[in-house]
C-alpha positions in Angstrom: 54.1 38.3 -32.3 57.3 36.3 -32.5 59.4 34.6 -29.8 62.3 36.9 -30.5 60.1 39.9 -29.7 58.8 38.3 -26.5 62.4 37.7 -25.3 63.3 41.3 -26.0 60.1 42.5 -24.3 60.9 40.3 -21.2 64.4 41.6 -21.0 63.3 45.2 -21.1 60.6 44.5 -18.5 63.1 42.8 -16.1 65.9 45.3 -16.6 63.7 48.4 -16.7 65.9 49.9 -19.3 66.4 49.7 -23.1 70.2 50.1 -22.6 70.5 47.4 -20.0 68.3 45.0 -22.0 70.4 45.5 -25.1 73.6 44.8 -23.2 72.1 41.6 -21.6 70.9 40.4 -25.0 74.0 41.4 -27.0 71.9 43.6 -29.3 72.3 47.2 -30.4 70.1 49.6 -28.5 68.3 50.8 -31.7 67.2 47.3 -32.5 65.7 46.7 -29.1 63.8 50.0 -29.3 62.5 49.2 -32.8 61.3 45.7 -31.8 59.5 47.1 -28.7 57.7 49.7 -30.8 56.9 47.1 -33.4 55.3 44.9 -30.7 53.3 47.8 -29.3 52.1 48.6 -32.8 51.1 45.0 -33.5 49.2 44.8 -30.2 47.8 48.3 -30.6 48.6 49.3 -27.0 51.5 50.8 -25.1 53.5 48.3 -23.0 55.7 50.7 -21.2 55.7 54.1 -19.5 58.8 55.8 -20.8 59.6 58.1 -17.8 62.8 57.5 -15.8 63.2 54.1 -17.4 60.9 51.6 -18.9 58.0 50.8 -16.5 55.3 48.3 -17.5 51.8 49.5 -18.2 48.9 47.3 -17.0 48.8 45.8 -20.5 52.5 45.2 -20.2 52.1 43.5 -16.9 49.6 41.1 -18.4 51.7 40.4 -21.4 54.8 39.6 -19.2 53.0 36.8 -17.5 52.1 35.2 -20.9 55.6 35.9 -22.3 57.2 34.0 -19.3 54.9 31.0 -19.9 55.4 31.0 -23.7 59.2 31.4 -23.5 59.4 28.7 -20.8 57.5 26.2 -23.0 59.8 26.9 -25.9 62.8 26.5 -23.7 61.4 23.3 -22.2 60.7 21.9 -25.7 64.3 22.5 -26.7 65.5 20.8 -23.5 63.3 17.8 -24.1 64.4 17.3 -27.7 68.0 17.7 -26.8 68.0 15.5 -23.7 70.3 12.6 -24.2 70.6 11.3 -20.6 74.1 12.8 -20.3 74.3 16.0 -18.2 75.0 18.9 -20.5 73.7 22.4 -21.3 72.8 25.3 -19.0 72.0 24.7 -15.3 71.1 27.8 -13.2 71.1 27.2 -9.4 70.2 29.7 -6.7 71.3 29.8 -3.1 70.8 32.1 -0.2 74.0 33.7 1.0 75.1 31.5 3.9 74.5 28.1 2.2 76.2 29.4 -0.9 79.4 30.0 1.1 79.2 27.0 3.5 78.0 24.0 1.5 78.3 24.5 -2.2 81.9 25.3 -3.3 83.2 21.7 -3.0 80.0 20.2 -4.5 80.1 22.7 -7.4 83.7 22.0 -8.1 83.3 18.3 -8.1 80.1 18.6 -10.3 81.9 20.8 -12.8 84.9 18.5 -13.0 82.7 15.4 -13.5 80.3 17.1 -16.0 82.3 19.7 -17.9 79.6 20.0 -20.6 77.1 21.5 -18.1 77.1 25.3 -18.2 76.7 25.7 -14.4 75.8 29.1 -12.9 75.1 30.2 -9.3 72.9 33.1 -8.2 73.0 34.2 -4.6 70.2 36.2 -2.9 67.5 36.2 -0.3 65.0 33.3 -0.2 62.0 35.4 -1.4 64.0 36.6 -4.4 65.1 33.1 -5.3 61.6 31.8 -5.0 60.4 34.5 -7.4 63.1 33.5 -9.9 62.1 29.8 -9.7 58.4 30.8 -10.2 59.5 32.8 -13.3 61.6 29.9 -14.7 64.8 32.0 -14.3 66.4 29.3 -12.1 66.3 25.5 -12.5 66.4 25.1 -8.8 67.3 27.0 -5.6 68.2 26.5 -1.9 65.8 28.5 0.2 65.1 28.9 3.9 62.1 27.3 5.6 60.2 30.6 5.7 59.2 30.1 2.0 55.5 30.0 1.7 53.6 26.9 0.5 53.0 27.2 -3.3 51.4 24.5 -5.5 53.8 25.4 -8.3 56.9 24.4 -6.2 58.4 21.0 -5.7 60.6 20.5 -2.6 63.3 18.0 -3.7 65.6 18.0 -0.6 65.4 19.0 3.0 68.5 20.1 4.9 68.4 20.1 8.7 71.1 21.9 10.7 71.9 22.7 14.3 72.3 26.4 15.2 74.8 27.3 18.0 75.9 30.4 19.8 79.5 31.0 18.8 82.1 33.3 20.4 85.8 33.5 21.1 87.1 30.7 23.5 87.7 33.1 26.4 84.0 33.4 27.0 83.1 30.7 29.5 79.3 31.0 29.5 76.6 32.8 27.6 75.9 35.3 30.3 79.2 36.9 29.5 77.9 37.6 25.9 74.8 39.4 27.0 76.2 42.8 26.5 78.0 42.1 23.2 76.4 42.6 19.8 75.4 39.6 17.7 76.8 39.5 14.2 73.8 38.3 12.1 72.1 38.8 8.7 69.8 41.7 8.2 66.3 41.9 9.7 63.9 39.2 8.5 66.5 36.4 8.8 64.7 33.5 10.6 67.8 32.7 12.6 67.5 36.2 14.2 64.0 35.5 15.2 65.0 32.1 16.8 67.9 33.8 18.6 65.6 36.5 20.1 63.0 33.9 21.2 65.6 31.9 23.0 67.3 34.9 24.7 63.9 36.1 25.8 63.2 32.6 27.2 66.4 32.8 29.1 65.5 36.3 30.5 68.2 38.3 28.6 67.4 41.9 27.5 67.1 43.4 24.1 69.7 42.1 21.5 72.1 44.4 19.8 73.0 43.5 16.2 75.9 44.2 13.9 74.7 43.2 10.4 76.7 41.1 8.1 75.2 39.3 5.0 77.9 36.7 4.5 78.7 33.9 6.9 82.4 34.1 6.3 82.4 37.7 7.3 80.4 36.8 10.4 83.0 34.2 11.4 85.9 36.6 10.9 84.1 39.2 13.0 83.6 36.7 15.8 87.3 35.7 15.6 88.2 39.4 15.9 85.9 39.7 19.0 83.5 42.1 17.4 80.7 40.1 19.0 79.0 36.7 19.1 76.8 35.0 16.6 74.1 32.3 16.1 74.9 30.2 13.0 75.0 26.6 11.8 77.4 24.4 13.8 78.8 23.0 10.5 80.1 26.5 9.7 82.4 26.7 12.7 83.2 23.1 13.6 86.8 23.3 12.3 87.4 26.5 14.2 86.0 24.9 17.3 88.2 21.8 16.9 91.3 24.1 16.6 90.3 25.9 19.8 89.8 29.2 17.9 86.1 29.5 18.8 83.7 28.2 21.4 80.1 27.1 20.8 77.1 26.9 23.1 74.2 24.6 22.3 70.6 25.8 22.6 67.4 23.7 22.9 66.4 22.1 19.6 63.1 24.1 19.4 65.3 27.3 19.2 68.4 25.8 17.6 67.3 23.9 14.5 67.0 25.3 11.0 65.9 23.8 7.7 66.7 24.6 4.1 64.9 23.2 1.1 66.1 22.7 -2.5 63.1 23.6 -4.7 62.3 23.6 -8.4 59.2 24.5 -10.5 56.9 21.6 -10.9 56.4 22.5 -14.6 60.1 22.5 -15.4 61.7 19.5 -17.0 64.0 17.7 -14.6 66.9 17.4 -16.9 69.7 14.9 -16.5 71.9 17.9 -15.5 69.5 18.9 -12.7 68.8 15.3 -11.6 72.6 14.6 -11.3 73.1 17.9 -9.4 70.4 16.9 -6.9 72.0 13.4 -6.5 75.4 15.0 -5.8 73.9 17.3 -3.1 72.2 14.3 -1.5 75.5 12.5 -1.3 77.5 15.6 -0.2 76.7 15.3 3.6 74.8 13.0 5.9 72.4 15.8 7.1 70.7 16.0 3.7 67.4 14.2 3.9 64.9 13.8 1.0 61.4 14.4 2.2 58.1 14.5 0.2 56.6 18.0 0.7 53.3 16.4 1.7 55.0 14.6 4.6 56.5 17.9 5.7 53.1 19.6 5.7 51.7 16.7 7.8 54.5 17.0 10.3 53.9 20.7 10.6 50.2 20.3 11.0 49.4 22.2 7.8 
């Protein structure tokens, strides 16, 4: 069993398709097929069900866990031997949709300009998907929402605290006028939605109607067009508010605060590229506060 075979096996397992795996690896399809069959012959067990794609067998599921660990160790060995202290090489960062649009573009541009030898890539997705990719060593680090469960394999490098506000067009003088309008929010499961519902119930408003948008920029444009109101970080709309294009309404901190964490896998090497990225994020805005995870758990009573 060679590392090349394990990389091919992992690609097929993740893609669920010989064709897609071959494309992602830059191999011809027949080569991928042959290497998978060779691996199954060597291990004397089928690794995939070949019906409507490539679906892992129980043996394949077990092998995938080992393959991820083995390939991670090989990659980490390469990183360690090639580490010079100067940021360079690949750096894969994940971010949930709203923070990827609100906070990262300027930081990424500055980082790329300062360290052109770093092959920087950004993956956007929901927090649970990003956590899974960090756990599988597919991302060097990721920005996730505070709903991510405690996991001993995860290191929380940064804590980002933000104020959430009700936002609407300036002609709405008070929140009561917004009671009948839809709220433009992310899909169900978004923690901001839960906080909004809790606060509106506390205030005695009825059931909330939603219009779902999964990108903060689209939400802001929708509010500007008077499609409805929203409940988003104040930093996202501060410039619009200063120009008189939007009005914001504060809510009590127990309903109107949100936190984001930058996480990485504890077993991954903190390369100079990643360390410098974290330092850049720390200096990007005053609301970024490093906090040891143990301190956060104590504060939360966990």
